[in-house]
C-alpha positions in Angstrom: 5.6 -49.8 44.2 5.3 -47.0 42.5 1.9 -46.9 40.7 2.4 -47.9 37.1 2.2 -44.9 34.4 -1.0 -44.8 32.9 -1.2 -45.1 29.4 -4.6 -45.3 28.3 -4.4 -42.4 27.1 -1.3 -40.7 27.3 -0.5 -41.7 23.7 -2.6 -39.3 22.0 -1.3 -36.0 20.6 -0.7 -33.0 22.3 -1.9 -30.6 20.3 -5.7 -30.6 18.6 -5.7 -32.1 15.2 -7.3 -28.1 14.1 -4.0 -26.5 15.1 -1.8 -29.1 13.4 -4.0 -28.0 10.4 -2.6 -23.7 11.1 0.7 -25.7 12.0 0.8 -26.9 8.7 -0.2 -23.8 6.9 1.9 -21.9 9.0 4.9 -23.7 7.6 3.5 -23.2 3.7 3.4 -19.7 4.2 7.0 -19.5 5.0 8.0 -21.3 2.0 6.1 -19.1 -0.3 7.3 -16.2 1.0 10.7 -17.3 0.4 10.2 -19.2 -2.6 8.2 -15.6 -3.7 12.1 -13.8 -2.2 14.0 -16.7 -4.5 16.0 -16.8 -0.5 17.0 -20.9 -0.8 15.8 -23.6 1.6 18.7 -25.8 3.4 18.4 -29.2 5.1 20.8 -29.6 7.5 22.2 -32.3 10.1 20.6 -31.8 13.8 24.0 -34.0 14.8 27.2 -32.6 14.4 30.4 -32.9 16.1 30.6 -29.2 18.1 27.9 -27.1 19.4 27.7 -23.3 20.8 29.8 -22.3 23.8 27.2 -19.2 25.3 27.4 -20.6 28.9 23.2 -19.9 29.2 22.3 -22.7 26.6 22.9 -26.1 27.3 23.2 -28.8 24.7 22.0 -32.4 24.1 24.8 -34.5 23.8 24.7 -38.2 22.1 26.3 -40.6 24.1 29.3 -42.6 23.0 28.7 -40.6 19.1 30.9 -37.7 20.4 28.5 -35.6 18.1 25.9 -33.3 19.3 22.0 -32.3 18.6 22.1 -28.3 17.1 21.2 -25.4 18.8 19.8 -23.9 15.9 21.9 -24.5 12.3 23.7 -21.4 12.5 27.0 -23.3 12.1 26.0 -25.2 9.3 24.5 -22.7 7.5 27.4 -20.2 7.9 29.6 -22.6 6.4 27.2 -22.5 3.3 27.4 -18.5 3.1 31.0 -19.2 3.5 30.7 -21.4 -0.3 28.5 -18.5 -2.2 25.4 -20.4 -1.8 23.7 -17.0 -1.3 20.3 -15.6 0.7 19.4 -19.2 2.5 16.8 -20.6 4.8 16.2 -23.5 7.2 12.8 -25.4 9.1 14.6 -27.0 11.3 14.4 -29.1 14.6 16.8 -27.2 17.5 17.9 -28.6 20.8 18.7 -27.1 23.7 18.9 -29.4 27.2 16.9 -28.2 30.5 14.4 -26.0 28.5 11.0 -26.9 29.8 8.3 -24.8 30.3 5.0 -23.0 29.4 7.3 -21.1 25.8 9.9 -23.9 26.1 10.7 -26.9 24.7 13.7 -29.3 24.9 13.0 -30.2 20.8 11.7 -26.9 19.0 11.4 -25.7 15.8 13.1 -23.1 14.2 13.0 -20.4 10.6 16.2 -19.5 10.8 17.4 -17.1 7.6 20.5 -15.2 6.1 20.5 -12.4 3.6 24.3 -11.8 2.7 24.2 -8.2 1.4 22.0 -6.8 4.0 22.4 -4.9 7.4 20.2 -5.1 10.2 17.9 -2.9 9.4 16.9 -4.8 6.7 16.5 -7.8 8.1 14.0 -6.2 10.4 11.6 -4.5 7.6 12.0 -8.5 6.0 10.9 -10.3 9.5 8.2 -7.8 9.6 6.4 -8.7 6.1 7.2 -12.2 7.2 4.6 -11.9 10.2 1.8 -9.8 8.7 2.1 -12.8 5.6 1.5 -14.8 7.9 -1.6 -13.7 9.9 -0.4 -11.5 13.3 -2.2 -8.7 12.6 -1.1 -6.2 15.8 -3.3 -2.3 15.5 -0.6 -0.6 15.7 3.3 -0.8 13.0 5.7 -2.4 13.6 8.0 -0.7 16.5 11.3 -0.2 17.0 13.2 1.3 20.2 17.0 1.2 21.1 17.7 -0.7 24.2 19.0 1.8 25.8 15.7 4.0 25.3 13.5 1.2 26.4 15.9 1.3 30.0 15.6 4.4 30.2 11.9 4.6 29.7 11.7 1.5 32.5 13.8 2.1 35.0 15.9 4.9 34.2 19.5 3.4 33.1 21.9 3.9 30.6 22.4 0.0 30.1 25.4 1.2 28.2 27.1 3.9 31.3 25.8 2.5 34.3 28.3 1.0 36.3 28.1 -3.3 37.2 27.3 -1.5 41.3 24.4 -0.2 40.1 23.3 -3.1 37.7 24.3 -6.3 40.4 22.1 -3.4 42.9 19.2 -3.8 40.6 19.1 -6.8 40.0 19.5 -8.3 43.4 16.4 -6.3 44.1 14.7 -7.3 41.6 15.9 -11.2 41.6 15.7 -10.8 45.8 18.9 -12.5 46.2 22.4 -11.3 46.1 24.0 -10.9 42.8 27.2 -8.8 44.1 29.1 -11.9 41.9 27.3 -11.9 38.7 29.1 -11.0 35.4 27.4 -7.4 33.7 25.6 -9.5 31.3 23.9 -11.8 33.2 22.8 -8.7 35.1 21.7 -6.9 32.4 19.5 -10.2 30.9 17.8 -10.6 34.3 17.4 -7.2 34.5 15.4 -6.7 30.9 13.8 -10.8 31.5 12.2 -9.3 34.8 11.4 -6.1 34.7 11.5 -4.7 31.6 10.1 -7.6 29.3 6.4 -7.2 30.5 6.2 -4.2 30.0 6.8 -3.3 26.3 4.8 -1.8 24.3 1.8 -4.3 22.7 2.9 -5.8 19.3 5.9 -6.1 17.3 8.5 -4.4 18.6 12.1 -4.6 17.7 14.4 -3.5 20.5 18.2 -3.0 18.5 21.7 -2.0 19.7 22.3 -4.2 22.5 24.9 -3.4 25.1 28.4 -4.7 23.3 28.9 -7.3 26.9 26.3 -8.9 25.2 26.9 -9.2 21.6 26.9 -12.4 21.1 27.8 -13.5 17.9 27.3 -10.0 16.5 29.1 -6.7 14.9 29.8 -4.2 17.3 29.5 -1.0 15.8 29.1 2.9 17.1 25.4 4.2 17.9 24.1 7.9 16.8 25.9 8.6 20.7 29.2 7.2 20.1 28.8 4.9 22.2 29.8 1.1 21.4 27.1 -1.5 20.3 26.2 -5.2 19.6 24.7 -4.7 16.1 21.9 -7.2 17.8 17.9 -7.5 18.0 15.4 -9.2 19.4 12.1 -9.4 17.8 8.6 -9.0 21.1 5.0 -10.4 19.9 2.6 -9.0 22.6 5.4 -8.9 24.7 6.9 -12.3 24.3 10.5 -13.1 22.6 9.9 -14.2 18.8 13.1 -13.7 16.9 16.6 -13.0 17.8 19.2 -11.5 14.7 22.5 -10.2 13.9 24.2 -8.2 11.4 26.9 -11.2 11.7 30.7 -11.7 12.8 32.9 -11.8 9.9 36.2 -12.2 11.8 37.5 -15.2 13.0 40.3 -13.6 15.3 37.0 -12.5 17.2 35.0 -15.0 16.8 37.7 -17.0 18.9 38.5 -14.7 21.3 34.3 -14.8 22.0 34.6 -18.7 22.1 37.1 -18.0 24.9 35.8 -15.8 26.7 32.6 -17.8 26.8 34.5 -20.8 27.7 35.4 -18.6 30.9 32.1 -17.6 31.6 31.2 -21.3 31.8 33.9 -22.7 33.6 33.1 -20.0 36.3 29.8 -21.9 35.9 31.0 -25.1 37.1 30.0 -25.9 33.4 31.6 -28.1 31.2 33.9 -26.1 28.8 33.0 -26.5 24.8 35.9 -27.3 22.0 36.0 -24.8 19.1 34.4 -25.3 16.1 37.2 -25.2 13.8 34.8 -25.8 11.1 33.2 -22.5 11.7 36.4 -20.6 12.1 38.0 -22.1 9.3 34.7 -20.3 7.1 35.3 -17.0 8.5 38.4 -17.3 7.6 37.7 -18.3 4.2 35.4 -15.3 3.8 32.2 -15.3 5.1 30.2 -12.2 3.1 28.6 -9.0 4.9 25.0 -10.6 5.7 22.5 -10.6 8.3 20.5 -13.4 10.2 17.7 -14.1 12.6 16.3 -17.4 14.0 12.5 -17.2 14.8 11.0 -20.0 17.0 7.7 -21.8 15.3 6.2 -23.1 17.6 5.7 -19.3 20.0 4.3 -17.4 16.9 1.9 -20.6 16.3 1.3 -20.2 19.9 0.4 -16.6 19.0 -1.3 -17.5 15.6 -4.0 -18.9 17.4 -4.0 -18.0 21.3 -2.2 -21.6 22.5 -1.4 -20.8 26.8 1.1 -23.7 26.8 3.7 -25.1 23.8 2.4 -28.2 24.1 -0.7 -27.1 22.6 1.1 -26.4 18.8 3.3 -29.4 18.9 2.1 -33.1 18.1 4.0 -34.5 20.5 6.4 -33.3 23.0 7.1 -36.8 24.9 
């Protein structure tokens, strides 16, 4: 028979008491930051009838209920925006299956906010202000770099113009396995994650103007070189991904097309297809205001602030 589980110490919190105090202070600082800017905090469901179709995210479903634990509050927040609520933020629990590691836990805390009438550049500036206000004090000012420029500087490839063959060859070298059957988006993500991210400058770095194949829920635009790019940005703090933001897509027809493409990719990966969130599409049809939005990992931010090496050290209980 297997040895019984020793529960004599496993009941204890995984985070030290002093870190839990700092966690409470961080949440209070975030709320004060937005209160001073008259951004409304919203309290949203963690259960929903629909979930994201992103082929690289796995949602947790509640058996017998037909509902999912939400991977982020995004869809509910966009429905509020379409209803005319103005600028909003949420400090929300989010859930992602199979997301376990030094910086990952299946249940985690997201700070997500939306600014009607703003573009991604204005939101990047506000995010930098937020990070400084909660105690991030990098030696250098926040740095902005395009996705193209960081690729050229690191691997000498233009991610917008490189052929799929070039990308699969480089991805295969990095992964040490054959990537010839993978998509452009998958190869770019792998190259960035394993070859570029660790070589980013220290401090706060905003990477923006992503390739079109990585558009997710962002609008498309044209950069200074006349190339179509996704108006998306990611934020890295000392080479750790912290936040992901968009100049938000407003077109319901284009959103439906992207949902269909996600499901095509999910099927190719052997994953279940996800039913379209018709309520989100109806909100877009009704008129989502032009806006920028971003989601930031509170647990990762706290890890940086207290010098933690594992996410368990900043969450009261992970199991």
